C-alpha positions as CSV (number, residue, x, y, z in Angstrom):
1,M,0.0,0.0,0.0
2,N,1.3,3.5,-0.9
3,T,1.3,5.5,2.4
4,R,2.9,8.6,1.0
5,P,0.6,11.6,0.9
6,Q,-0.7,12.5,-2.5
7,P,0.6,15.9,-3.8
8,D,-1.8,18.7,-4.5
9,P,-2.0,19.0,-8.3
10,L,-2.8,22.7,-8.0
11,A,0.5,23.3,-6.1
12,S,2.8,23.1,-9.1
13,L,3.2,21.6,-12.5
14,W,5.6,19.0,-11.0
15,A,2.8,18.0,-8.5
16,L,0.4,17.6,-11.4
17,I,2.9,15.3,-13.1
18,A,3.2,13.2,-10.0
19,V,-0.5,12.9,-9.5
20,E,-1.2,12.2,-13.2
21,L,1.5,9.5,-13.4
22,R,0.0,7.6,-10.5
23,R,-3.5,7.9,-11.9
24,R,-2.4,6.7,-15.4
25,R,-0.4,3.9,-13.9
26,E,-3.3,2.6,-11.8
27,Q,-5.6,3.0,-14.7
28,A,-3.3,0.8,-16.8
29,G,-3.3,-1.8,-14.1
30,L,0.5,-1.6,-13.5
31,T,2.3,-1.8,-10.2
32,G,5.1,0.5,-9.3
33,T,7.5,-2.3,-9.9
34,Q,6.1,-2.9,-13.4
35,L,6.2,0.7,-14.4
36,G,9.7,1.1,-13.0
37,Q,10.9,-1.8,-15.3
38,R,9.4,0.1,-18.3
39,I,11.0,3.5,-17.5
40,G,14.3,2.2,-16.3
41,C,14.1,2.5,-12.5
42,V,13.1,0.6,-9.4
43,R,9.8,0.7,-7.6
44,S,11.0,3.1,-4.8
45,T,11.9,5.6,-7.5
46,V,8.5,5.4,-9.0
47,S,7.0,6.0,-5.5
48,R,9.2,9.0,-5.0
49,I,8.2,10.5,-8.4
50,E,4.5,9.9,-7.6
51,S,4.9,11.6,-4.3
52,N,6.7,14.5,-5.9
53,T,9.9,14.0,-3.9
54,L,11.8,13.1,-7.1
55,K,11.2,14.6,-10.6
56,L,10.4,12.6,-13.7
57,D,13.2,13.2,-16.1
58,P,12.7,13.6,-19.9
59,K,13.9,10.1,-20.8
60,Q,11.6,8.6,-18.1
61,A,8.8,10.8,-19.4
62,A,9.1,9.4,-22.9
63,L,9.2,5.9,-21.7
64,A,6.2,6.5,-19.4
65,D,4.3,7.8,-22.4
66,E,5.1,4.7,-24.3
67,A,4.2,2.3,-21.4
68,L,1.0,4.1,-20.5
69,E,0.0,5.0,-24.1
70,T,-0.5,8.7,-23.2
71,G,0.4,10.2,-26.6
72,G,3.3,12.3,-25.4
73,L,1.5,13.8,-22.3
74,F,4.4,13.3,-19.9
75,T,7.0,14.4,-22.4
76,H,5.2,17.7,-22.9
77,L,4.5,18.3,-19.3
78,V,8.1,17.7,-18.3
79,V,9.3,20.1,-21.0
80,H,7.1,22.8,-19.7
81,A,7.9,22.1,-16.1
82,L,11.6,22.4,-16.8
83,R,11.1,25.8,-18.4
84,E,9.2,27.3,-15.5
85,P,10.8,28.7,-12.3
86,D,9.6,26.6,-9.3
87,G,9.2,28.3,-5.9
88,Q,9.9,24.9,-4.3
89,W,13.3,24.4,-5.9
90,S,15.2,26.1,-3.0
91,K,13.6,23.9,-0.4
92,E,13.9,20.8,-2.6
93,H,17.6,21.7,-3.1
94,R,18.2,21.7,0.6
95,D,16.3,18.4,1.1
96,I,18.4,16.7,-1.6
97,E,21.6,18.3,-0.2
98,A,20.8,16.8,3.2
99,T,20.7,13.3,1.8
100,A,23.5,13.5,-0.7
101,S,26.4,11.1,-0.4
102,T,28.7,13.3,-2.6
103,I,28.5,17.0,-3.2
104,R,30.5,18.7,-5.9
105,I,30.6,22.5,-5.9
106,F,32.1,25.0,-8.3
107,E,31.9,28.6,-7.1
108,A,33.2,31.6,-9.0
109,V,31.8,34.5,-6.9
110,V,31.6,33.8,-3.1
111,I,32.6,31.2,-0.6
112,P,30.1,28.3,-1.0
113,G,27.4,28.2,1.7
114,L,28.4,24.9,3.2
115,L,31.9,26.5,3.9
116,Q,30.8,29.9,5.2
117,T,31.4,31.3,8.7
118,P,28.4,32.9,10.4
119,E,30.0,36.3,10.0
120,Y,30.6,35.9,6.3
121,T,27.0,34.7,5.8
122,H,25.7,37.7,7.8
123,A,27.8,40.2,5.8
124,L,26.5,38.7,2.5
125,A,22.9,38.9,3.6
126,L,23.2,42.5,4.6
127,A,24.9,43.4,1.3
128,G,22.0,41.7,-0.5
129,G,19.6,44.1,1.1
130,A,18.4,41.9,4.0
131,T,17.2,43.4,7.3
132,E,19.1,42.5,10.4
133,E,16.4,40.1,11.3
134,A,16.5,38.4,7.9
135,A,20.3,38.3,8.0
136,Q,20.2,36.5,11.3
137,A,17.7,34.0,9.9
138,A,20.0,33.5,6.9
139,V,22.9,32.7,9.3
140,E,20.7,30.2,11.2
141,E,19.6,28.5,8.1
142,R,23.1,28.3,6.6
143,M,24.6,26.9,9.8
144,S,21.8,24.2,10.1
145,R,22.7,23.1,6.6
146,Q,26.3,22.7,7.5
147,A,25.4,20.1,10.1
148,I,25.6,17.5,7.4
149,L,29.4,17.8,7.4
150,T,29.7,16.7,11.1
151,R,27.1,14.0,11.2
152,K,28.0,10.4,11.7
153,N,28.2,9.6,8.0
154,P,29.0,12.9,6.3
155,P,28.9,13.3,2.6
156,L,32.1,13.7,0.5
157,L,32.4,17.4,-0.3
158,W,34.5,18.3,-3.3
159,V,34.8,22.1,-3.8
160,I,36.5,24.1,-6.5
161,I,36.6,27.9,-6.1
162,A,38.0,30.7,-8.2
163,E,41.0,32.6,-6.8
164,T,39.0,35.8,-6.9
165,V,36.6,34.4,-4.3
166,L,39.5,34.5,-1.8
167,E,40.2,38.1,-2.6
168,W,36.8,39.8,-2.5
169,P,36.6,41.4,1.0
170,V,33.2,40.3,2.2
171,G,32.6,41.8,5.7
172,G,36.0,43.3,6.0
173,P,39.5,42.0,6.9
174,E,38.7,40.3,10.1
175,V,35.7,38.4,8.6
176,M,37.8,37.3,5.6
177,R,40.7,36.3,7.7
178,E,38.5,34.1,9.8
179,Q,36.7,32.8,6.8
180,L,40.0,31.7,5.0
181,A,41.2,30.1,8.3
182,H,37.9,28.2,8.4
183,L,38.6,26.9,4.8
184,L,42.0,25.6,5.8
185,E,40.5,23.9,8.8
186,L,37.8,22.2,6.7
187,A,40.3,21.2,4.0
188,D,42.0,19.0,6.6
189,K,38.9,16.9,7.1
190,P,39.0,13.5,5.3
191,N,35.7,14.0,3.6
192,V,36.4,17.5,2.3
193,G,38.5,18.7,-0.6
194,I,39.0,22.3,-1.5
195,R,40.9,23.4,-4.7
196,V,41.4,26.8,-6.2
197,V,41.5,27.8,-9.9
198,P,44.3,30.4,-10.1
199,R,43.7,33.6,-12.0
200,S,46.8,32.8,-14.1
201,V,44.8,30.2,-16.1
202,G,43.0,33.0,-17.9
203,A,39.6,32.3,-19.5
204,Y,38.2,28.9,-18.6
205,M,34.8,27.1,-18.5
206,G,34.0,28.2,-15.0
207,L,33.4,31.8,-16.1
208,D,30.0,30.7,-17.3
209,G,28.7,30.5,-13.7
210,S,28.6,28.6,-10.4
211,F,26.8,25.3,-9.8
212,K,26.8,22.2,-7.7
213,V,26.0,18.5,-8.3
214,L,24.4,16.5,-5.6
215,S,24.7,12.7,-5.9
216,N,23.3,9.7,-4.1
217,A,22.2,6.1,-4.9
218,T,19.3,7.3,-7.0
219,G,21.4,9.5,-9.3
220,D,22.7,13.1,-9.8
221,V,20.9,16.4,-9.4
222,A,22.6,19.7,-10.5
223,Y,21.7,23.0,-8.9
224,T,22.3,26.4,-10.3
225,E,21.4,29.7,-8.6
226,S,20.4,33.2,-9.8
227,P,19.1,36.2,-7.9
228,G,15.8,35.3,-6.2
229,Q,15.6,31.7,-7.4
230,G,17.5,28.5,-8.2
231,R,17.1,25.7,-10.7
232,L,17.4,22.0,-10.3
233,V,18.4,19.7,-13.2
234,Y,17.7,16.0,-12.8
235,S,19.2,12.6,-13.8
236,L,20.7,12.4,-17.3
237,E,20.2,16.1,-17.8
238,A,22.7,16.7,-14.9
239,R,25.5,14.7,-16.6
240,P,26.9,17.7,-18.5
241,Y,27.4,19.5,-15.1
242,L,29.6,16.6,-13.9
243,D,31.6,16.9,-17.1
244,R,31.9,20.6,-16.6
245,Y,33.1,20.1,-13.0
246,D,35.8,17.7,-14.2
247,R,37.0,20.1,-16.9
248,I,37.1,23.0,-14.5
249,G,39.1,20.7,-12.1
250,L,41.7,20.3,-14.8
251,K,42.5,24.0,-14.4
252,A,42.6,23.9,-10.5
253,L,45.6,23.6,-8.3
254,N,46.0,20.4,-6.3
255,D,45.1,20.2,-2.6
256,D,48.5,21.3,-1.2
257,Q,48.9,24.1,-3.7
258,S,45.4,25.3,-3.0
259,K,46.0,25.4,0.8
260,E,49.2,27.4,0.3
261,L,47.4,29.9,-1.9
262,I,44.7,30.3,0.7
263,R,47.4,31.0,3.4
264,K,49.0,33.7,1.1
265,K,45.6,35.3,0.6
266,M,45.2,35.5,4.4
267,E,48.1,37.9,4.4
268,L,45.9,40.4,2.5
269,Y,43.7,40.8,5.6
270,Q,46.3,41.4,8.3
């Protein structure tokens, strides 16, 4: 018996897809296991898609249309859903992040959130126009997310940042000095790797923008962020982001060289 609550189809296009997939599957007399076999996944994945905790990707949508004889319905719905901003993406991103086994981040502008000190987060929030109350809330939210790094089975966290991230004086010298010291402390953890792309490489693929890839047993999800909203990219559509991460990594210094560069940047904030 499916005990997951049914999504509200009026909440979002993704929720409608989830509800409609379950309805069409049951109408066709298929179990979750049987549908999973036809769209290339296991029963638990079908259950998560139907409860809107996982998105139907374009390939799965096409296979679902074939299995359920829907005439392209799911293919069309998924195309439209991927084009539209989703107010739930930020929350969903945090939920996926909390269960990821491996997190890969490339950041070209600021220190990644999972690595920020409270003071750095606070300064960023204020600079973005937040009130003091909202800035404090941002700090609390950011610190709660960082708890995944100290839990019993923490994820592997592989981070690549641009050298300019280390130089931009967010919050002033004292905040930056403590932030860079925090990076060095984290870089010594067995589940964390931090590498820096030096300015000397010139133009490189990372100039196109920051992103992260969250991975677990069910697959990969990429997340990109822009002012006011973020975007999640699922399954096979996330593969180019993994390739992009690897290509950016070819331009980065190794672990020891990166730590040495961070130490040198700390001298800027004496």
